[in-house]
C-alpha beads as a LAMMPS data file, in Angstrom:
LAMMPS data file: protein, C-alpha beads

197 atoms
196 bonds

1 atom types
1 bond types

-500.0 500.0 xlo xhi
-500.0 500.0 ylo yhi
-500.0 500.0 zlo zhi

Masses

1 110.0

Atoms # bond

1 1 1 287.436 31.755 -329.944
2 1 1 284.607 33.326 -331.405
3 1 1 283.135 32.129 -334.685
4 1 1 279.641 32.695 -334.575
5 1 1 277.810 35.936 -333.914
6 1 1 274.020 35.246 -332.672
7 1 1 272.187 39.030 -332.858
8 1 1 268.851 40.471 -331.283
9 1 1 266.547 41.756 -333.629
10 1 1 264.931 44.774 -331.798
11 1 1 267.003 47.697 -331.534
12 1 1 269.840 45.713 -332.258
13 1 1 268.932 45.353 -336.116
14 1 1 265.640 46.786 -336.514
15 1 1 264.432 50.132 -334.542
16 1 1 261.572 48.406 -332.598
17 1 1 259.804 52.024 -331.453
18 1 1 256.247 51.901 -329.997
19 1 1 256.131 55.623 -329.843
20 1 1 256.997 56.296 -333.376
21 1 1 253.529 53.828 -333.979
22 1 1 251.508 55.877 -331.274
23 1 1 252.174 59.637 -332.655
24 1 1 251.564 58.118 -336.097
25 1 1 247.603 57.110 -334.993
26 1 1 246.801 58.794 -331.861
27 1 1 245.403 62.289 -331.203
28 1 1 246.525 62.850 -327.684
29 1 1 248.552 62.129 -325.155
30 1 1 246.088 60.477 -322.842
31 1 1 245.139 58.181 -325.939
32 1 1 248.731 57.635 -326.301
33 1 1 249.432 56.468 -322.768
34 1 1 246.168 54.217 -322.112
35 1 1 247.350 52.455 -326.035
36 1 1 250.818 52.328 -324.802
37 1 1 249.949 50.693 -321.529
38 1 1 247.407 48.112 -322.851
39 1 1 249.046 47.113 -326.271
40 1 1 252.516 47.778 -325.696
41 1 1 252.849 47.123 -322.354
42 1 1 250.270 44.512 -321.510
43 1 1 250.433 40.717 -321.132
44 1 1 249.290 40.450 -325.160
45 1 1 252.501 41.619 -325.878
46 1 1 254.928 38.919 -324.534
47 1 1 251.897 35.940 -325.066
48 1 1 252.596 36.860 -329.396
49 1 1 256.163 36.936 -328.606
50 1 1 255.833 33.196 -326.869
51 1 1 253.333 32.171 -329.939
52 1 1 250.385 31.685 -327.621
53 1 1 248.693 34.097 -329.733
54 1 1 248.857 35.179 -333.372
55 1 1 249.316 39.090 -334.046
56 1 1 246.148 39.559 -335.471
57 1 1 244.128 38.459 -332.205
58 1 1 245.457 41.111 -330.220
59 1 1 243.433 44.181 -331.002
60 1 1 240.624 41.489 -329.748
61 1 1 242.101 41.174 -327.006
62 1 1 242.981 44.411 -325.985
63 1 1 240.050 46.485 -326.744
64 1 1 237.704 44.957 -323.675
65 1 1 240.596 47.528 -321.442
66 1 1 240.126 50.525 -323.391
67 1 1 237.538 53.105 -323.699
68 1 1 235.666 52.610 -326.939
69 1 1 236.350 56.222 -328.757
70 1 1 239.835 55.095 -328.411
71 1 1 239.405 51.891 -330.458
72 1 1 240.043 52.528 -334.096
73 1 1 243.461 54.251 -332.935
74 1 1 244.373 50.950 -330.936
75 1 1 243.351 49.090 -334.306
76 1 1 245.556 50.550 -336.258
77 1 1 248.518 50.382 -333.578
78 1 1 247.656 46.851 -333.333
79 1 1 247.612 46.096 -337.146
80 1 1 250.154 48.311 -338.287
81 1 1 252.721 48.194 -335.306
82 1 1 255.421 47.115 -337.342
83 1 1 255.624 50.471 -339.716
84 1 1 258.506 51.588 -337.055
85 1 1 260.547 48.683 -337.961
86 1 1 263.091 50.235 -340.342
87 1 1 266.953 49.463 -339.878
88 1 1 269.000 50.873 -337.511
89 1 1 271.682 53.012 -339.450
90 1 1 274.981 50.933 -339.992
91 1 1 273.045 47.329 -339.573
92 1 1 272.775 45.785 -342.895
93 1 1 276.344 46.728 -343.318
94 1 1 277.633 45.586 -339.902
95 1 1 276.153 42.184 -340.878
96 1 1 277.761 42.216 -344.175
97 1 1 280.876 42.827 -342.140
98 1 1 280.610 40.036 -340.218
99 1 1 279.636 37.665 -343.001
100 1 1 283.112 39.183 -344.636
101 1 1 285.093 38.375 -341.884
102 1 1 283.866 34.147 -342.250
103 1 1 282.053 34.392 -338.904
104 1 1 278.742 32.275 -338.580
105 1 1 275.807 34.781 -338.401
106 1 1 272.196 34.040 -336.939
107 1 1 268.957 35.999 -335.753
108 1 1 267.713 34.786 -332.180
109 1 1 264.818 36.800 -331.324
110 1 1 261.697 37.737 -328.908
111 1 1 259.272 38.408 -331.661
112 1 1 255.564 37.346 -332.942
113 1 1 254.824 35.580 -335.840
114 1 1 254.902 39.097 -337.556
115 1 1 258.554 39.055 -337.485
116 1 1 258.299 36.861 -341.055
117 1 1 256.591 39.893 -343.130
118 1 1 258.676 42.763 -341.690
119 1 1 262.120 41.301 -341.254
120 1 1 263.115 40.055 -344.749
121 1 1 262.612 43.717 -345.522
122 1 1 266.038 44.045 -343.728
123 1 1 267.820 41.175 -345.474
124 1 1 266.655 37.971 -346.877
125 1 1 266.405 35.017 -343.936
126 1 1 268.728 33.161 -346.239
127 1 1 271.541 35.912 -345.694
128 1 1 272.023 34.439 -342.191
129 1 1 272.907 30.817 -341.102
130 1 1 269.944 30.581 -339.079
131 1 1 266.684 32.650 -338.206
132 1 1 265.406 31.701 -334.537
133 1 1 262.276 33.800 -333.684
134 1 1 260.907 33.001 -330.278
135 1 1 257.120 32.470 -331.150
136 1 1 258.229 29.177 -333.295
137 1 1 259.317 27.513 -330.013
138 1 1 256.840 28.608 -327.575
139 1 1 259.370 30.479 -325.512
140 1 1 261.032 33.386 -324.733
141 1 1 264.642 35.018 -323.450
142 1 1 265.854 35.360 -320.886
143 1 1 265.022 31.833 -320.467
144 1 1 268.111 29.574 -320.709
145 1 1 266.228 27.298 -322.601
146 1 1 265.814 29.180 -325.445
147 1 1 269.223 29.605 -325.753
148 1 1 269.923 25.867 -325.155
149 1 1 267.684 25.247 -327.703
150 1 1 268.931 27.710 -330.312
151 1 1 272.562 26.231 -329.685
152 1 1 271.287 22.481 -330.160
153 1 1 269.771 23.151 -333.241
154 1 1 272.243 24.713 -335.129
155 1 1 274.830 22.549 -333.713
156 1 1 276.671 25.378 -332.192
157 1 1 279.252 25.450 -328.929
158 1 1 278.077 28.386 -326.840
159 1 1 282.029 29.371 -326.018
160 1 1 282.532 29.748 -329.747
161 1 1 279.147 32.399 -329.973
162 1 1 278.924 35.979 -329.232
163 1 1 274.948 36.952 -328.299
164 1 1 274.664 40.563 -328.769
165 1 1 271.147 42.134 -327.858
166 1 1 270.218 45.438 -326.545
167 1 1 268.358 44.440 -323.013
168 1 1 270.721 43.256 -319.713
169 1 1 268.461 40.580 -318.808
170 1 1 268.273 39.008 -322.327
171 1 1 272.435 39.081 -322.373
172 1 1 272.315 37.356 -318.669
173 1 1 270.320 34.572 -319.932
174 1 1 272.894 33.835 -322.815
175 1 1 275.984 34.174 -320.172
176 1 1 273.952 31.479 -318.105
177 1 1 274.016 29.041 -321.508
178 1 1 277.318 29.647 -321.413
179 1 1 277.777 32.177 -324.301
180 1 1 279.915 35.435 -324.874
181 1 1 277.735 38.256 -324.545
182 1 1 277.922 41.883 -325.271
183 1 1 275.179 44.566 -324.335
184 1 1 274.582 47.107 -327.497
185 1 1 274.200 50.249 -327.226
186 1 1 274.394 51.625 -330.332
187 1 1 277.503 50.997 -331.729
188 1 1 278.568 48.320 -333.880
189 1 1 282.005 49.242 -334.203
190 1 1 282.373 48.731 -330.389
191 1 1 280.962 45.012 -331.370
192 1 1 282.847 44.728 -334.169
193 1 1 286.170 45.213 -331.995
194 1 1 285.177 42.537 -329.365
195 1 1 285.605 40.369 -332.555
196 1 1 288.865 41.441 -333.464
197 1 1 290.280 41.114 -329.978

Bonds

1 1 1 2
2 1 2 3
3 1 3 4
4 1 4 5
5 1 5 6
6 1 6 7
7 1 7 8
8 1 8 9
9 1 9 10
10 1 10 11
11 1 11 12
12 1 12 13
13 1 13 14
14 1 14 15
15 1 15 16
16 1 16 17
17 1 17 18
18 1 18 19
19 1 19 20
20 1 20 21
21 1 21 22
22 1 22 23
23 1 23 24
24 1 24 25
25 1 25 26
26 1 26 27
27 1 27 28
28 1 28 29
29 1 29 30
30 1 30 31
31 1 31 32
32 1 32 33
33 1 33 34
34 1 34 35
35 1 35 36
36 1 36 37
37 1 37 38
38 1 38 39
39 1 39 40
40 1 40 41
41 1 41 42
42 1 42 43
43 1 43 44
44 1 44 45
45 1 45 46
46 1 46 47
47 1 47 48
48 1 48 49
49 1 49 50
50 1 50 51
51 1 51 52
52 1 52 53
53 1 53 54
54 1 54 55
55 1 55 56
56 1 56 57
57 1 57 58
58 1 58 59
59 1 59 60
60 1 60 61
61 1 61 62
62 1 62 63
63 1 63 64
64 1 64 65
65 1 65 66
66 1 66 67
67 1 67 68
68 1 68 69
69 1 69 70
70 1 70 71
71 1 71 72
72 1 72 73
73 1 73 74
74 1 74 75
75 1 75 76
76 1 76 77
77 1 77 78
78 1 78 79
79 1 79 80
80 1 80 81
81 1 81 82
82 1 82 83
83 1 83 84
84 1 84 85
85 1 85 86
86 1 86 87
87 1 87 88
88 1 88 89
89 1 89 90
90 1 90 91
91 1 91 92
92 1 92 93
93 1 93 94
94 1 94 95
95 1 95 96
96 1 96 97
97 1 97 98
98 1 98 99
99 1 99 100
100 1 100 101
101 1 101 102
102 1 102 103
103 1 103 104
104 1 104 105
105 1 105 106
106 1 106 107
107 1 107 108
108 1 108 109
109 1 109 110
110 1 110 111
111 1 111 112
112 1 112 113
113 1 113 114
114 1 114 115
115 1 115 116
116 1 116 117
117 1 117 118
118 1 118 119
119 1 119 120
120 1 120 121
121 1 121 122
122 1 122 123
123 1 123 124
124 1 124 125
125 1 125 126
126 1 126 127
127 1 127 128
128 1 128 129
129 1 129 130
130 1 130 131
131 1 131 132
132 1 132 133
133 1 133 134
134 1 134 135
135 1 135 136
136 1 136 137
137 1 137 138
138 1 138 139
139 1 139 140
140 1 140 141
141 1 141 142
142 1 142 143
143 1 143 144
144 1 144 145
145 1 145 146
146 1 146 147
147 1 147 148
148 1 148 149
149 1 149 150
150 1 150 151
151 1 151 152
152 1 152 153
153 1 153 154
154 1 154 155
155 1 155 156
156 1 156 157
157 1 157 158
158 1 158 159
159 1 159 160
160 1 160 161
161 1 161 162
162 1 162 163
163 1 163 164
164 1 164 165
165 1 165 166
166 1 166 167
167 1 167 168
168 1 168 169
169 1 169 170
170 1 170 171
171 1 171 172
172 1 172 173
173 1 173 174
174 1 174 175
175 1 175 176
176 1 176 177
177 1 177 178
178 1 178 179
179 1 179 180
180 1 180 181
181 1 181 182
182 1 182 183
183 1 183 184
184 1 184 185
185 1 185 186
186 1 186 187
187 1 187 188
188 1 188 189
189 1 189 190
190 1 190 191
191 1 191 192
192 1 192 193
193 1 193 194
194 1 194 195
195 1 195 196
196 1 196 197
């Protein structure tokens, strides 16, 4: 029996959309391509989510791989990438529906230290029974250890949790830890139907 819903943050609750960020600060497709590759797809992104670097350090670590003429756009993207992190339509009402069912509601996200700046604009941390951010624990999904550490921290039984993530590899990691899983493709009603079944 499912007693707790454990939610990823990016593209489950908030819209992590690097293309929007690039469109705001870059003036050419080439500039977008270079910054996309080195900032959003480069190793520093995962290092931030793992807590090995701080968000504010990314520009200095990436700029050496990018032509100087793109540094201004890079700095804007590195410093203000969270402008894309708006709630997905229906995300808040979905979270409230979960709570109204009397279920525990948790967040388990790969995220850097900036999480605590943008996420509370969606819902206060106190709304959730627990919020577990990867950079605080120096580990990342889909490593099974992060799910086990999460369950231990909050005293939860894996079989009583439904883990919801938009990435298949993260869903598979949770399954290895014994959790029920759902790969999210934008339909909150589908998640609610799983909870009712």
